[in-house]
N, C-alpha and C positions, 0 to 999 in steps of 0.2 A: 444280089440282095444286100442292102446296106445294114449296118448294125442296128439302126433305129427300126427298120422293117422287121428284122429278126426278133427284136424285143417285143414289138407289137404283136407278132404272130404268137410268141410264147405266152404273152399275157392273155390273148384271146383264147388260146387253148386251155390255159389254167382256169380262166373264168368259166369256160364251158363245162368244166367238171363239177362246178358248185363247190360246196364244202367237202373237205376230205375227212371222212368220219372214222373214228377209231373202230376197228373191227375186232371182235372178240375181247380179250383182256389185254392189258398193257404188255404182258409177257409174250403175246402172240406176235407183236411187232408188225401189225398189218393195218392198212387203212382201206376204206371203200369210198369211191367217189359218190357224192350225193346224186349226181346224174345217173349213176348206175342203179342206185337204190330206189329212186323215185318211180320208175315204171313198175317195179315189183310191188311197191306199196299201192300204187294207183290201181293195178289189176286187182289186188286184194280188196280195196275199197269198192271198186266197180262190181265185184261179185256179191255185194250186199244188196238185196232187192230194195229199191226205193232210194238208193244213194247215187247222186251224181257228183263224182269227185271234182274238187277244185284244186287250188294250190296246196301242195304238200311239201313242207320243208322239215328238215331234220337238223338238229344242232345239240349243243350241250344243254343238259337240264339245269346245271348249276356251274357256270364257268369258274366260280370262285373255289370250288372244291375239286376241280380237275386234278388228275394225277400227273406223274412224270413219265414220259415215254421210256421204254426199256431199250430202244434202238433209235438211231437218228431218224426223225420223222421226215416225210416229204415236205417240200416247201409249203408253208402256211397251213399245214395240217392241224386239225383240232387235237388237243391232248387227250389222253385216255380219261374216260369218265362216263357216268350215266348220261343217256341221251333223251331228248324230248322230240316228239313228233308233233308238229302243228299242222293240222289239216282242215281245210275249208270244204264244205259240201252243201249241195242243195238237196232238200228232202222232198220225196214224191211218194204217192201211194197212201194207203190207209194205216200203215204201221205208226203207232204213237211215237212222237219224237224222242222221248226218253229211251224207249226200247230200241229205236233205230240207232240212236247214238251209242247205246251199249253194244249192239251188234258190230257197228263200225269200229268202235274202240278195240273190241276183241280181234277183229280181222286185221287191223293195222299192227297191233301188238304182236300177234302170232306171226305175221309175215316178217316183221322186223327181226324178231328173236329167233324164230325157227328156220325160216327160209334164208335169211341173210347172215345172221350171227351178230346183229347189232345189239348192244346192251341198252335197250330202251327202257327207261324207268317211268316216263310220263307220256301220255297221249292227250293232247289238247285239241278239242274239236270246236269248230265254229260254223254255225249255220249261215249261209249267205242268201238262201231263198227257200220259199215253200211253194212247191209246184202243185197245180191242181190235178194233173194227170201223170201217167208214167213218163219217164224221160225218153226222149227220142234219140239222143246221142249220149249214152251213159259214160263214155270215156272222155268226153270233151270237158275241159275246165269251165267253170261257171263264174265268169267275172261279175263283179258287182260290189256294192257296199257291204262291209262286214256286218254280220248280225251278232246275235248274242252267243256267248260261249256257253255250250251245253254240257261239256265234259272236259274236265282237266283234273286228272287224278293220277297218283302214282300207281305202279304195279303192286301186286300183292306182296312181292318180295323184291330184294335187290337184284342186281345183274346176276344172271345165271347162265350156265352153259346151254346152248340151244338144244332142245329135246331131240333125241335121236342122233346126237352128234357121233357117238361111237359107231353107229351103223353106217353113218355117211362117210367115215374116214376111208381113204383109199386103201385097198387091199392088194394082195398079190394075185388077184384073179387075172385070167388072160385078157389081153387088150387087143384092139384092132391092129391089123398088120402095120398100118401107116398112120400114126398119130398126126393130125393136121399141124399142130404146133411144132412137133418134132421135125416134120418136113420143112417147115419154115426155117427152123434152126439150121437144117442141112443146107438149104439154099443160101443162107447167110454165110455159111462157112465156105461155099464155093465147091470144094471137092468132096463134100459129104462128111468130112471129119470136122469136129469142133475145133475152132481156132484155139491155139495154145496147148493142144494135146501132145504135140510132138516137139516139145522143147522150144517153142517160140517165145516163151516168157509172157504170153498174153493169156490170162485166165478167162477173159470175158467169153470166149467161145465155149469153154467147158461149162461155165455157169449158165450160159444161154441154153445149151443142149440139155442140161439137167433140169432147168425150170420148164422148158418146153415139153419135156417128156412126162411131166407129172399128169396123172389122170385128172380130168376136170379142167385142164388149161386148154382153152380154145385156141389162143394165140398170144404172143407177147405183143404189147402195145408200146407206142412211143409218144404218148400225149405230152409228157413233160421233157421230152428229149429222147435219149437212147433208151431202148427197152431194158438194158442192163447197164447200170452205172456202178463201176467197181474201182476202188483205189485202195491205198494201203490202210485206210481206216474203216471202211464200211462197204456194203453192197446194197444196191436197191434194184428191185425187179418190178416191172409193170406187166400186168397180164389181164386178159379177159377170160371169164370162166365159161365153160360149156353148159348147155341146158341140163338141168337136173342135179347140178353139183353146188352145194352150199358154198358161197364164197369164203366163209371163214375156214372151212375144212380145206379148200383148195390152197388158201394162203398158208396155212400151217404146213401142208405137204410141200409147197414150193420152198418155204424156208428150210425145212428138213433136207430136201434134196440138194439145195444150194449149199447149205452148211457142210454136207457130206463130201463135197468135191473141192472145198477150199483147202489150199495147202496149209493154212494156219487159221485159227479161229478169228472170225470177224463178225460184228453185228450185221444181221441181214434184215432188210426192210422190204415188205411186199405192198404194192399198191394195186388194188383191183379197180380198173377203170370201166369195165363193162361186165354185165351179168347176163348170161344166156337165159332164155325163157324157161320158167320152171325152177330158176335158181332160188 
């Protein structure tokens, strides 16, 4: 593979993630790929009777007031700050449009804040079509000319911790005998021991094993290169979350686990590239 081909592949992978959204607060040191968030938001929208979800994008609500990351961010990641969801939808059924928009607003806001951990402050809705009958394919995007914006308003309060966060934090409860991500880490080490554990001077294997063993980590991913990037100045970990585990809680647990095995304090960044169903 030539250098040009390598760069092309890296750019395609990066673009496929969409925007890298700040996850939780600036102190959490975590980001979530827009590609991973979109299916969760789409499912939430599709559960509202009479709504056919279209394009759903998430970005900063006010780029000018964004904060400063507490750790080195992934390449081209958005800085910490309140987020805005922009969602298009087609409306069907007998529910009045204002009521339908309110239901959709609530569904998207709740999914973003409580299922994902995104600090969404504004949800902007735009109607693209009015359908005569019930939708036949509720999960399919509805392309077409943009219609009138029916709802664009801030949340009742500023960014807050996702509800039920304490209950969702990993505990010391018994785990399954063989964690899938931990098995992947063992395979990477070859002999079942994390690389760098026996005086090899290479901490990446120890970091990999610690991150992979965190409950809620489905596997480590390599979308932006290595699953674990570690040098003398910082550490970055990429992962996918398992079903039923809020990404923000998994990212916090990964950071804590990785920090605990570092020989000296370093900033740790976590990028969640995939979210399991129910996340």
